[in-house]
TORPA-4810 file (N, C-alpha, C, O; in nm, 3 decimals):
<nodes>
NODE_1_4.373_18.860_9.002_4.386_18.924_8.887_4.468_18.855_8.760_4.571_18.791_8.779_M
NODE_2_4.399_18.879_8.600_4.437_18.843_8.479_4.613_18.841_8.476_4.699_18.892_8.548_G
NODE_3_4.615_18.737_8.329_4.762_18.786_8.263_4.808_18.933_8.240_4.723_19.006_8.188_L
NODE_4_4.900_18.975_8.264_4.935_19.093_8.238_5.077_19.138_8.194_5.152_19.180_8.282_V
NODE_5_5.128_19.131_8.046_5.218_19.057_8.025_5.288_19.209_7.903_5.231_19.292_7.833_K
NODE_6_5.425_19.179_7.930_5.480_19.246_7.856_5.543_19.259_7.740_5.619_19.164_7.728_E
NODE_7_5.549_19.347_7.631_5.572_19.306_7.510_5.639_19.399_7.448_5.600_19.516_7.452_L
NODE_8_5.753_19.360_7.379_5.812_19.467_7.314_5.841_19.619_7.416_5.785_19.727_7.402_R
NODE_9_5.899_19.596_7.473_5.906_19.672_7.595_5.798_19.778_7.649_5.811_19.878_7.719_G
NODE_10_5.687_19.715_7.588_5.562_19.781_7.639_5.507_19.716_7.776_5.458_19.606_7.752_F
NODE_11_5.503_19.748_7.901_5.428_19.699_8.006_5.283_19.779_8.055_5.290_19.891_8.106_R
NODE_12_5.161_19.715_8.034_5.015_19.781_8.050_5.041_19.838_8.155_5.137_19.804_8.225_P
NODE_13_4.948_19.952_8.188_4.963_20.029_8.283_4.784_20.022_8.344_4.694_20.049_8.265_K
NODE_14_4.757_19.985_8.477_4.615_19.931_8.529_4.626_20.064_8.631_4.723_20.084_8.705_I
NODE_15_4.521_20.142_8.622_4.466_20.249_8.727_4.405_20.228_8.856_4.352_20.121_8.885_G
NODE_16_4.409_20.295_8.909_4.384_20.245_9.072_4.200_20.205_9.068_4.109_20.281_9.035_K
NODE_17_4.190_20.086_9.107_4.057_20.036_9.212_4.026_20.004_9.036_3.933_20.057_8.975_D
NODE_18_4.111_19.920_8.982_4.027_19.880_8.835_4.027_19.717_8.870_4.132_19.659_8.895_T
NODE_19_3.883_19.642_8.869_3.901_19.524_8.855_3.932_19.433_8.732_3.874_19.434_8.624_F
NODE_20_4.034_19.355_8.771_4.025_19.284_8.620_4.021_19.126_8.643_4.112_19.067_8.701_L
NODE_21_3.911_19.064_8.595_3.870_18.903_8.591_3.998_18.825_8.606_4.103_18.873_8.564_A
NODE_22_3.994_18.694_8.672_4.130_18.598_8.700_4.190_18.572_8.569_4.313_18.573_8.559_E
NODE_23_4.099_18.545_8.446_4.110_18.483_8.343_4.105_18.597_8.234_4.052_18.552_8.133_N
NODE_24_4.139_18.722_8.218_4.151_18.827_8.136_4.296_18.822_8.100_4.375_18.752_8.163_C
NODE_25_4.336_18.912_7.980_4.468_18.890_7.930_4.470_19.009_7.866_4.391_19.041_7.778_V
NODE_26_4.591_19.100_7.925_4.614_19.235_7.879_4.776_19.231_7.821_4.857_19.170_7.891_I
NODE_27_4.819_19.290_7.704_4.934_19.246_7.651_4.973_19.366_7.606_4.892_19.429_7.538_I
NODE_28_5.091_19.419_7.630_5.159_19.534_7.525_5.143_19.650_7.598_5.160_19.669_7.719_G
NODE_29_5.096_19.755_7.474_5.096_19.918_7.487_4.947_19.892_7.533_4.866_19.888_7.441_D
NODE_30_4.909_19.877_7.634_4.748_19.911_7.713_4.763_20.006_7.807_4.862_19.986_7.877_V
NODE_31_4.688_20.120_7.840_4.667_20.208_7.937_4.523_20.173_7.996_4.436_20.140_7.916_E
NODE_32_4.489_20.180_8.160_4.303_20.146_8.185_4.313_20.226_8.262_4.396_20.214_8.352_I
NODE_33_4.229_20.339_8.251_4.200_20.447_8.375_4.139_20.387_8.469_4.093_20.273_8.471_G
NODE_34_4.139_20.478_8.560_4.095_20.414_8.697_3.965_20.358_8.752_3.881_20.420_8.686_E
NODE_35_3.912_20.294_8.818_3.768_20.247_8.851_3.711_20.162_8.729_3.593_20.125_8.733_Q
NODE_36_3.797_20.128_8.613_3.725_20.057_8.502_3.765_19.894_8.563_3.853_19.850_8.637_S
NODE_37_3.651_19.835_8.488_3.604_19.683_8.495_3.682_19.591_8.381_3.636_19.621_8.270_S
NODE_38_3.743_19.530_8.374_3.807_19.458_8.230_3.717_19.247_8.293_3.765_19.189_8.390_I
NODE_39_3.626_19.201_8.230_3.537_19.108_8.279_3.622_18.989_8.234_3.728_18.983_8.171_W
NODE_40_3.533_18.884_8.294_3.612_18.758_8.202_3.589_18.697_8.097_3.480_18.668_8.048_Y
NODE_41_3.741_18.668_8.042_3.772_18.631_7.911_3.797_18.753_7.754_3.804_18.747_7.632_Q
NODE_42_3.802_18.832_7.842_3.852_18.986_7.781_3.970_18.940_7.739_4.032_18.845_7.789_V
NODE_43_4.020_19.042_7.601_4.180_19.008_7.546_4.263_19.159_7.550_4.251_19.180_7.430_T
NODE_44_4.306_19.227_7.579_4.357_19.346_7.547_4.453_19.318_7.478_4.515_19.234_7.542_L
NODE_45_4.510_19.340_7.370_4.615_19.322_7.286_4.681_19.475_7.261_4.620_19.558_7.194_R
NODE_46_4.793_19.500_7.312_4.849_19.623_7.246_4.995_19.572_7.155_5.109_19.617_7.166_G
NODE_47_4.958_19.490_7.087_5.090_19.461_7.030_5.132_19.523_6.911_5.252_19.529_6.886_D
NODE_48_5.017_19.586_6.806_5.096_19.677_6.715_5.038_19.815_6.747_5.113_19.904_6.706_V
NODE_49_4.934_19.857_6.804_4.894_19.982_6.808_4.859_19.992_6.945_4.809_19.897_7.005_M
NODE_50_4.894_20.150_7.021_4.857_20.137_7.144_4.672_20.128_7.174_4.582_20.164_7.098_P
NODE_51_4.661_20.071_7.303_4.476_20.095_7.367_4.493_20.152_7.483_4.571_20.117_7.572_I
NODE_52_4.389_20.277_7.481_4.365_20.336_7.573_4.234_20.333_7.640_4.151_20.408_7.587_R
NODE_53_4.196_20.274_7.733_4.082_20.273_7.816_4.052_20.410_7.878_4.161_20.463_7.899_I
NODE_54_3.975_20.472_7.907_3.927_20.586_8.012_3.898_20.500_8.129_3.897_20.381_8.163_G
NODE_55_3.869_20.640_8.180_3.807_20.582_8.336_3.661_20.541_8.337_3.585_20.559_8.242_R
NODE_56_3.629_20.482_8.456_3.534_20.371_8.478_3.464_20.304_8.343_3.342_20.287_8.343_Q
NODE_57_3.529_20.273_8.249_3.508_20.200_8.136_3.472_20.051_8.205_3.523_20.011_8.309_V
NODE_58_3.385_19.988_8.135_3.364_19.860_8.180_3.381_19.776_8.024_3.335_19.809_7.914_N
NODE_59_3.452_19.675_8.058_3.458_19.597_7.887_3.410_19.453_7.954_3.467_19.408_8.053_I
NODE_60_3.299_19.384_7.888_3.215_19.282_7.900_3.310_19.179_7.876_3.418_19.188_7.818_Q
NODE_61_3.237_19.042_7.946_3.313_18.863_7.874_3.321_18.877_7.767_3.234_18.926_7.694_D
NODE_62_3.447_18.829_7.729_3.477_18.772_7.597_3.483_18.863_7.500_3.491_18.828_7.382_G
NODE_63_3.479_19.010_7.542_3.548_19.078_7.440_3.736_19.112_7.430_3.815_19.144_7.519_T
NODE_64_3.762_19.084_7.256_3.863_19.123_7.220_3.884_19.244_7.138_3.830_19.285_7.035_V
NODE_65_3.990_19.294_7.221_4.061_19.454_7.155_4.196_19.452_7.069_4.304_19.441_7.127_V
NODE_66_4.190_19.459_6.968_4.355_19.443_6.908_4.298_19.581_6.836_4.182_19.621_6.822_Q
NODE_67_4.455_19.649_6.787_4.431_19.796_6.704_4.526_19.784_6.644_4.641_19.759_6.678_R
NODE_68_4.444_19.815_6.472_4.562_19.833_6.380_4.571_19.999_6.346_4.661_20.043_6.275_N
NODE_69_4.500_20.058_6.386_4.511_20.212_6.410_4.492_20.290_6.557_4.409_20.243_6.635_L
NODE_70_4.547_20.374_6.585_4.489_20.414_6.712_4.342_20.421_6.763_4.238_20.445_6.702_W
NODE_71_4.369_20.389_6.915_4.219_20.396_6.935_4.217_20.413_7.092_4.290_20.384_7.187_G
NODE_72_4.086_20.482_7.069_4.031_20.538_7.250_3.902_20.460_7.264_3.803_20.449_7.191_V
NODE_73_3.931_20.416_7.365_3.763_20.388_7.415_3.749_20.446_7.556_3.830_20.443_7.649_W
NODE_74_3.599_20.511_7.551_3.586_20.575_7.675_3.638_20.666_7.724_3.760_20.676_7.723_G
NODE_75_3.563_20.752_7.777_3.599_20.891_7.799_3.738_20.913_7.898_3.812_20.829_7.951_G
NODE_76_3.740_21.015_7.898_3.891_21.086_8.012_3.996_21.029_7.966_4.070_20.981_8.051_N
NODE_77_4.031_21.018_7.846_4.144_20.959_7.809_4.243_21.058_7.806_4.359_21.028_7.774_C
</nodes>
């Protein structure tokens, strides 16, 4: 499991049966749906606005997500 860190009172919510690579970083207001995959060197930074990732979504190696506007990735959110 990667680094999952609370920020400003928001702790990331990780869905059941979700794969988190050992070196991914998930910070703040982030929700990941069930059966998703967060791969190596991914950073999901919910420090400004929330990040919502739906069910069965695959975020590939090296991706960095940080939103200045509200965002939804994947279906079933």
